[in-house]
C-alpha positions, 0 to 999 in steps of 0.5 A, a space after each residue: 499500500 502507498 503512503 500518502 506521501 507516495 500518492 502525492 508525489 506520483 500523483 501531484 509531482 510527477 504526473 506530467 512526466 511520461 514514463 513514470 512508474 513506482 513499485 514498493 521496495 525495501 521499506 519504500 518506492 523506487 521511482 522509474 523512468 521508462 523502466 530505469 530507477 532514477 528515485 527512491 521514497 523512504 520515510 517520506 523523503 524523495 530522493 534522486 540518483 546522483 553522479 559526479 556531474 550532478 552532486 554539486 547541484 545537490 550540495 548547494 541546494 542544502 540536499 542531503 544523502 540517504 543514509 541507512 543502518 548496516 548494523 554493528 553501528 555502521 552506516 551506508 550512505 547511497 548515491 541518492 540525494 534528497 529533492 529540494 522543495 523548490 526543485 519539486 515545485 518548478 515543472 521545468 526544473 524538475 524535468 531537468 533534474 529527473 533527466 540528469 538522474 536517469 543519466 546518473 543511474 544509467 552512467 552507474 550501471 555502465 560503471 558497474 558492468 565495466 568492472 565485471 
């Protein structure tokens, strides 16, 4: 079952963007564009995938990374950063940030595949 926040993001924030879908995963939801994961929603926070070319954009917006506990008092920092509210409320900027997040996701997959 989707939370009110997930419904809000999907129906109010991402509604005008083609190819958007979601699915429950790891206690949250994965957000996809054309079957490529580019975002997650965890604990009512929307995060987008970042890469080397976009990390500074998030840092200058006072964004923060998704961090989770791995046990034994260790934490894992993911390459997903919170989406600033001003970006969520600007359809044009949101589209740009989504495209950059999709590219970061694709680049990350290419990098992983080249290591194999």
